[in-house]
C-alpha positions as CSV (number, residue, x, y, z in Angstrom):
1,M,156.0,143.5,77.8
2,S,153.4,143.2,75.1
3,I,149.8,144.4,75.4
4,N,148.6,140.9,75.4
5,G,151.1,139.9,78.1
6,S,150.0,142.8,80.2
7,R,146.4,141.7,79.9
8,R,147.3,138.2,80.8
9,D,149.3,139.3,83.9
10,F,146.4,141.6,84.9
11,L,143.9,138.7,84.7
12,C,146.2,136.3,86.5
13,N,146.7,138.8,89.3
14,S,143.0,139.6,89.5
15,A,141.3,136.7,91.3
16,L,143.3,134.2,89.4
17,G,142.1,135.0,85.9
18,F,139.0,133.9,84.1
19,G,138.6,130.8,86.4
20,G,138.5,133.1,89.4
21,L,136.0,135.4,87.8
22,A,133.7,132.5,87.0
23,A,134.1,131.0,90.4
24,S,133.4,134.3,92.1
25,T,129.9,134.3,90.6
26,I,129.0,130.8,91.7
27,L,130.9,130.4,95.0
28,P,129.7,132.7,97.7
29,A,131.6,133.5,100.8
30,A,131.9,130.6,103.3
31,S,129.5,132.4,105.6
32,V,126.7,132.0,103.0
33,N,125.1,128.6,102.6
34,P,126.2,127.5,99.1
35,F,123.3,125.1,99.1
36,A,120.7,127.7,99.8
37,A,117.5,127.1,97.7
38,K,117.5,129.0,94.5
39,P,114.5,130.4,92.4
40,K,113.1,128.3,89.6
41,H,113.0,129.4,86.0
42,F,109.2,129.0,86.1
43,E,106.6,127.6,88.4
44,S,106.2,123.9,88.8
45,K,104.9,121.4,91.3
46,G,108.1,119.3,91.3
47,K,110.6,120.2,94.1
48,S,112.7,117.0,94.5
49,V,113.6,113.7,92.8
50,I,113.8,110.1,93.8
51,F,115.6,108.2,91.0
52,L,115.1,104.4,91.2
53,F,118.0,102.9,89.2
54,M,117.8,99.2,88.2
55,H,121.5,98.4,87.8
56,G,122.1,96.0,84.9
57,G,119.3,96.9,82.6
58,P,115.7,95.5,83.1
59,S,113.9,94.0,80.2
60,H,111.1,96.3,78.9
61,L,109.7,93.2,77.1
62,D,109.1,91.4,80.4
63,T,107.9,94.4,82.5
64,F,106.2,97.4,80.8
65,D,106.2,96.8,77.0
66,P,104.1,93.8,75.9
67,K,104.7,92.4,72.4
68,P,102.1,89.9,71.1
69,L,103.9,89.5,67.8
70,L,107.2,88.6,69.6
71,N,105.3,85.8,71.4
72,K,103.9,84.5,68.1
73,L,107.4,84.5,66.5
74,H,109.1,82.8,69.4
75,G,112.1,80.6,68.2
76,Q,112.1,82.1,64.7
77,P,114.9,84.3,63.2
78,V,114.5,88.1,63.4
79,P,112.6,89.1,60.2
80,P,114.9,91.2,57.9
81,S,112.3,94.0,57.9
82,F,113.4,94.9,61.5
83,G,116.9,95.6,60.3
84,S,120.1,95.0,62.2
85,A,122.2,96.8,64.8
86,D,125.3,96.3,67.0
87,F,124.8,94.6,70.3
88,Q,127.4,93.6,72.9
89,F,127.4,89.8,72.4
90,T,124.8,89.0,69.8
91,Q,124.5,89.0,66.1
92,V,120.9,89.7,65.1
93,D,120.9,87.1,62.3
94,K,122.2,84.3,64.5
95,A,119.8,84.6,67.5
96,P,116.2,83.3,67.6
97,L,113.4,85.5,69.0
98,M,112.4,84.8,72.5
99,A,108.8,85.3,73.9
100,T,108.2,86.6,77.4
101,P,107.0,84.1,79.9
102,R,105.4,86.9,81.9
103,V,101.6,87.7,81.9
104,F,100.6,91.2,81.1
105,K,97.3,92.7,82.3
106,K,95.5,96.0,81.9
107,R,95.8,97.8,85.2
108,G,93.8,100.5,86.8
109,Q,91.2,102.7,85.1
110,S,93.8,103.7,82.5
111,G,94.4,100.1,81.4
112,I,98.2,100.4,81.2
113,E,99.6,97.0,80.6
114,I,102.1,95.9,83.3
115,S,103.5,92.4,83.7
116,D,103.0,90.1,86.7
117,L,106.6,90.9,87.8
118,F,105.2,94.1,89.4
119,E,101.9,93.1,90.9
120,N,102.2,95.6,93.8
121,L,103.4,98.5,91.6
122,A,100.5,97.7,89.2
123,A,98.1,99.1,91.8
124,H,99.6,102.5,91.0
125,A,99.1,102.3,87.3
126,D,97.0,105.4,87.2
127,D,99.8,107.4,88.8
128,L,102.4,106.3,86.3
129,A,103.5,107.8,83.0
130,V,105.2,104.9,81.2
131,V,107.7,106.0,78.5
132,R,108.3,103.1,76.1
133,S,110.4,104.9,73.5
134,C,113.7,105.8,75.2
135,Y,117.0,105.2,73.4
136,H,120.7,105.9,73.4
137,D,123.7,104.3,71.7
138,G,125.6,102.7,74.6
139,F,125.3,98.9,74.7
140,T,127.8,98.4,77.5
141,H,126.9,98.9,81.2
142,V,129.4,101.8,81.7
143,T,128.2,103.8,78.7
144,G,124.5,103.0,79.4
145,Q,124.8,104.1,83.0
146,T,126.8,107.1,82.0
147,W,124.1,108.1,79.4
148,M,121.3,107.7,81.9
149,N,123.1,109.5,84.7
150,T,125.0,112.3,83.0
151,G,123.5,112.7,79.5
152,W,126.8,111.7,77.9
153,G,128.3,108.5,76.7
154,R,131.7,109.0,78.3
155,I,132.7,109.4,81.9
156,G,133.5,113.0,83.1
157,R,130.3,115.0,82.8
158,P,128.3,116.1,85.9
159,S,125.5,113.8,87.0
160,V,121.9,114.8,86.7
161,G,121.6,115.0,90.5
162,S,124.5,117.4,90.5
163,W,122.9,119.6,87.8
164,V,119.6,119.7,89.7
165,V,121.3,120.7,93.0
166,Y,123.4,123.3,91.1
167,G,120.2,124.7,89.6
168,L,117.9,124.6,92.7
169,G,120.1,124.3,95.8
170,N,118.8,122.5,98.8
171,E,115.9,123.0,101.2
172,S,117.6,121.4,104.1
173,E,120.5,123.0,106.0
174,N,121.4,119.9,107.9
175,L,121.4,117.2,105.2
176,P,123.3,116.7,101.9
177,A,121.4,118.0,98.9
178,F,122.2,114.9,96.8
179,V,122.1,111.5,98.4
180,V,123.0,108.2,96.8
181,M,122.2,104.7,98.3
182,L,124.0,101.8,96.6
183,D,123.3,98.1,96.4
184,G,127.0,97.0,96.2
185,G,129.1,98.6,93.6
186,I,128.1,100.0,90.2
187,K,129.9,99.4,87.0
188,A,130.2,103.1,86.0
189,G,131.6,103.8,89.5
190,S,131.4,107.1,91.4
191,P,131.4,109.2,88.1
192,A,127.7,108.2,87.8
193,Y,126.9,110.5,90.7
194,A,129.9,112.8,90.6
195,S,129.9,116.6,89.9
196,G,132.2,116.4,86.9
197,F,133.3,120.0,86.0
198,L,130.7,121.5,88.4
199,P,132.1,122.6,91.7
200,A,132.9,119.6,93.9
201,M,130.2,120.5,96.5
202,Y,127.5,119.3,94.1
203,Q,128.5,115.6,94.0
204,G,126.4,112.9,95.5
205,T,126.9,111.8,99.1
206,V,126.7,108.0,99.6
207,L,124.4,107.1,102.5
208,R,124.5,103.5,103.8
209,S,121.4,101.6,104.9
210,D,123.5,99.0,106.8
211,G,125.6,100.2,109.8
212,P,126.5,103.9,110.3
213,P,124.7,105.8,107.5
214,I,127.9,107.7,106.7
215,L,131.4,106.4,107.7
216,N,132.9,108.3,110.6
217,I,129.7,110.4,111.1
218,N,129.9,110.1,114.9
219,R,131.9,112.5,117.0
220,P,134.7,110.8,119.0
221,A,133.4,110.2,122.6
222,E,136.4,112.1,124.1
223,I,135.5,115.4,122.3
224,S,132.6,117.5,123.4
225,E,130.3,119.4,121.1
226,N,131.7,122.7,122.3
227,Q,135.3,121.6,121.7
228,Q,134.4,120.4,118.3
229,R,132.7,123.7,117.4
230,H,135.7,125.7,118.6
231,M,138.0,123.5,116.5
232,F,135.8,123.9,113.5
233,E,135.6,127.7,113.9
234,T,139.3,128.0,114.1
235,L,139.8,125.8,111.0
236,R,137.2,127.8,109.1
237,H,139.0,131.1,109.9
238,L,142.3,129.7,108.6
239,N,140.6,128.2,105.5
240,E,139.0,131.6,104.7
241,Q,142.3,133.3,104.9
242,H,143.8,130.6,102.6
243,R,140.9,130.9,100.1
244,E,141.1,134.6,99.7
245,Q,144.1,134.1,97.5
246,R,142.7,131.0,95.8
247,A,139.2,132.0,94.6
248,A,139.2,129.5,91.7
249,D,139.9,126.5,94.0
250,T,136.4,124.9,94.0
251,E,137.8,121.9,95.9
252,L,138.7,124.1,98.8
253,A,135.4,125.9,98.8
254,A,133.6,122.6,98.7
255,R,135.7,121.2,101.6
256,M,134.9,124.2,103.7
257,A,131.2,123.9,103.0
258,S,131.4,120.2,103.7
259,Y,132.9,120.8,107.2
260,E,130.0,122.9,108.2
261,L,127.5,120.5,106.8
262,A,129.3,117.5,108.4
263,F,129.0,119.2,111.8
264,K,125.3,119.5,111.3
265,M,124.9,116.0,109.9
266,Q,126.2,114.4,113.1
267,M,122.8,115.0,114.5
268,S,120.5,115.0,111.5
269,V,121.8,112.0,109.6
270,P,121.5,109.4,112.4
271,E,118.0,110.8,113.1
272,V,116.8,110.4,109.5
273,A,118.4,107.0,109.3
274,D,116.6,105.9,112.5
275,L,113.5,104.0,111.3
276,S,112.5,102.9,114.8
277,K,110.2,105.8,115.1
278,E,108.2,104.8,112.1
279,T,105.0,102.8,112.8
280,E,104.9,99.1,112.3
281,A,102.3,99.7,109.6
282,T,104.7,101.9,107.7
283,R,107.6,99.5,108.0
284,K,105.3,96.7,106.8
285,L,104.2,98.8,103.8
286,Y,107.8,98.9,102.6
287,G,108.5,95.2,103.4
288,I,111.0,96.0,106.1
289,G,111.9,93.1,108.2
290,E,111.3,90.5,105.5
291,A,114.2,88.8,103.8
292,Q,113.7,89.7,100.2
293,T,112.4,93.3,100.6
294,N,114.2,94.5,103.7
295,E,117.2,96.1,102.0
296,F,115.5,98.0,99.3
297,G,112.5,98.7,101.5
298,T,114.8,100.4,104.0
299,Q,116.3,102.5,101.2
300,C,112.9,103.5,99.9
301,L,111.7,104.5,103.4
302,M,114.9,106.5,104.0
303,A,114.3,108.2,100.6
304,R,110.9,109.3,101.7
305,R,112.3,110.7,105.0
306,L,115.0,112.5,103.1
307,V,112.7,114.4,100.7
308,E,110.4,115.1,103.5
309,K,113.2,117.0,105.2
310,G,114.0,118.9,102.0
311,V,116.8,116.9,100.3
312,R,116.7,117.7,96.6
313,F,117.8,114.6,94.8
314,V,117.9,111.0,96.1
315,Q,119.1,108.1,94.0
316,L,118.6,104.4,94.9
317,Y,120.4,101.6,93.1
318,S,118.9,98.1,92.9
319,G,121.2,95.3,91.8
320,G,124.7,96.8,92.1
321,K,127.4,94.1,91.7
322,K,127.6,92.4,95.0
323,G,128.9,88.9,95.7
324,A,127.4,86.4,93.2
325,E,124.5,88.7,92.2
326,V,124.5,90.3,88.8
327,G,121.6,92.7,89.4
328,W,119.2,93.1,86.5
329,D,121.7,91.8,83.9
330,G,119.7,89.0,82.5
331,H,122.2,87.4,80.1
332,N,121.5,84.0,81.6
333,E,118.0,82.8,82.6
334,C,116.5,86.3,82.2
335,D,113.1,85.4,83.6
336,Q,114.6,83.8,86.7
337,N,116.9,86.8,87.2
338,H,114.1,89.3,86.8
339,A,111.7,87.4,89.0
340,F,114.3,87.4,91.8
341,M,115.1,91.1,91.4
342,A,111.5,92.3,91.0
343,N,110.6,90.4,94.2
344,K,113.2,92.6,96.0
345,V,111.9,96.0,94.7
346,D,108.2,95.7,93.7
347,R,106.7,96.0,97.2
348,P,109.1,98.7,98.4
349,I,108.5,100.8,95.3
350,A,104.7,100.4,95.7
351,G,105.1,101.3,99.4
352,L,107.1,104.4,98.5
353,L,104.4,105.7,96.1
354,T,101.6,104.9,98.6
355,D,103.5,106.6,101.5
356,L,104.4,109.7,99.4
357,K,100.8,110.0,98.2
358,S,99.3,109.7,101.7
359,R,101.6,112.4,103.1
360,G,101.0,114.8,100.2
361,L,104.6,114.5,99.0
362,L,104.0,112.8,95.7
363,D,102.7,116.2,94.3
364,S,106.2,117.7,94.9
365,T,108.4,114.6,94.4
366,V,109.3,113.3,90.9
367,V,109.8,109.5,91.0
368,L,111.8,108.2,88.0
369,W,112.4,104.5,87.4
370,G,114.8,103.1,84.8
371,G,118.1,101.3,84.2
372,D,121.1,101.1,82.0
373,F,119.0,100.2,78.9
374,G,116.5,97.5,77.9
375,R,117.1,94.0,76.6
376,T,116.9,92.3,73.3
377,P,113.9,90.5,71.9
378,F,116.2,87.6,70.9
379,T,118.4,85.3,72.9
380,D,121.8,86.3,74.2
381,G,124.8,85.3,72.1
382,A,127.5,85.4,74.8
383,A,127.7,81.6,74.9
384,G,128.6,81.4,71.2
385,G,126.7,79.7,68.4
386,G,123.0,79.8,69.2
387,G,123.7,81.6,72.5
388,N,121.9,81.3,75.8
389,R,118.4,80.4,74.8
390,N,117.0,81.8,78.1
391,G,118.9,85.1,78.3
392,R,118.6,88.5,76.7
393,D,121.5,90.8,75.6
394,H,121.7,94.6,76.3
395,N,119.4,96.8,74.1
396,P,119.9,100.6,74.1
397,Y,117.9,101.2,71.0
398,G,114.5,101.0,72.6
399,F,113.6,100.7,76.3
400,T,111.2,101.9,79.0
401,V,111.3,104.2,82.0
402,W,108.4,105.4,84.0
403,M,107.7,108.6,86.0
404,A,105.3,109.6,88.7
405,G,104.6,112.6,90.9
406,G,105.8,116.1,90.6
407,G,102.7,117.3,88.9
408,I,102.5,114.3,86.4
409,K,99.0,113.2,85.5
410,G,99.4,109.5,85.5
411,G,97.7,106.7,83.7
412,K,99.3,107.2,80.3
413,V,101.8,105.6,77.9
414,I,104.2,107.7,75.8
415,G,105.9,106.4,72.7
416,A,106.4,102.9,71.4
417,T,109.0,100.4,70.2
418,D,108.6,98.3,67.0
419,D,106.5,95.1,67.1
420,I,109.3,93.0,68.5
421,G,110.6,95.7,70.9
422,M,114.0,96.2,69.3
423,R,113.9,99.9,68.5
424,A,112.0,103.0,69.6
425,T,109.9,104.1,66.7
426,Q,107.1,106.4,67.9
427,D,107.7,109.6,69.9
428,K,111.3,108.7,70.4
429,V,112.9,110.0,73.6
430,S,116.7,110.5,73.8
431,M,118.5,110.9,77.1
432,H,118.7,114.6,76.4
433,D,114.9,114.7,75.9
434,L,114.4,112.7,79.1
435,H,116.6,115.0,81.2
436,A,115.1,118.2,79.6
437,T,111.7,116.9,80.7
438,L,112.9,116.0,84.2
439,L,114.3,119.5,84.6
440,S,111.0,121.0,83.4
441,L,109.1,119.1,86.0
442,L,111.3,120.9,88.6
443,G,110.8,124.3,87.0
444,L,114.2,124.5,85.3
445,E,114.6,125.4,81.6
446,H,117.3,123.1,80.4
447,T,118.8,125.6,77.9
448,K,119.2,128.1,80.7
449,L,120.9,125.8,83.2
450,T,124.5,126.2,82.1
451,F,128.0,126.3,83.5
452,P,131.1,127.8,81.9
453,F,133.8,125.3,81.1
454,Q,136.6,125.1,78.6
455,G,135.5,128.2,76.8
456,R,131.8,127.5,76.4
457,E,128.6,127.2,78.3
458,F,127.9,123.5,79.0
459,R,124.5,122.1,80.1
460,L,123.1,118.7,81.0
461,T,121.4,118.3,77.6
462,D,124.6,119.3,75.7
463,V,123.4,120.9,72.4
464,G,120.3,118.8,72.2
465,G,117.2,117.9,74.2
466,Q,113.6,118.8,74.0
467,N,111.0,118.7,76.7
468,N,108.7,117.4,74.0
469,F,106.5,115.3,76.3
470,Y,106.5,117.6,79.3
471,R,103.1,119.0,78.5
472,R,101.7,115.6,78.0
473,L,102.9,114.6,81.4
474,I,101.2,117.4,83.3
475,Q,98.0,117.5,81.3
476,G,95.1,115.2,82.1
């Protein structure tokens, strides 16, 4: 046998080779909580995240990025000086510019301009950091959602929530570390909140706001708690014996950890999902019990309850594909679409910020709002010829997100798009930059949060990313 062959055999027989060696450093024994809180790279106020994802792509031009010149040029061709780019349905030289019908006002002491679509949220203008210069290159929903959620344009990378839990662990022993609440389905599917090549235990857990919060969460009535515990202990003993010879099997380790967590969740999840103990004033704050706001208001209140109990990352989706609804995807009648969707989320989001602030949780909770991308300053071309004169196409080249909490000093605007809102031009923020800054708010250095895969160290920000506006966020 050759020397190389001997080495290979030795590694294969020693904890299943390199994979086993890597896994042994990240997967502790089953008796140790794999979600235990981990130390930060540096001190920060941020401890948890609530990510409010507007599925379909809200128009920055109708919400947080006013463009007076666009209104003046309404109906005219795009001036050649703004250049061209590829969009999903529209050719730039064949679509007329479209003004916004919304009214922008200066809000709060800071004077941030926010449209009348978000009258309730506007009361929190001085808590917001509005980033108007985000961009990526994915003009379809799947690529846009994948960029926003995983920092990569193709499916397969770990989600940002998975990276955060991998880096920081969880502060709750009885609840999932990463919780997702959907509004129907999402076009990118479960990879948007999956763990990718990270161990499977770091993927998001879907929590439902209608019916049982998690399917099959309740113990069968014919089995007592003691019987279930005895069954679980026996199963864990057998699984531990099985895992001793399969150290590299992250799926097995994740399943073992999930059994223990599931046992604890049978009590804790129904409790956190039971909103009956909240005061009537709190329920009203979120719009719970009212037709338009009940669903997203319920999700927002559950998000507050989850971070209050130590859950690390909570992601709420507004506008998932459900029935005849298209979410924030304003190809047709963009203003009508956005008015309908904003009416569902404006009050709940404002209520969430108010509630977090009143309980002292906003200092430790980063709230991030955004969607797949923005929308075009010209009409949508999907209908052919002149296109739909009241709709807007997808625009990944310049769009807005906002952030609040987690040590952010609000009342500021970062970056800008050009005068018609087609491209980010000032203080441009890539998805790697956005994610690097989000990690910084949580005390994680993005270049140090890595995972070995396929022969190299991977990270959320790949080989890019700068936390170039982190200091601006936390300084007054």
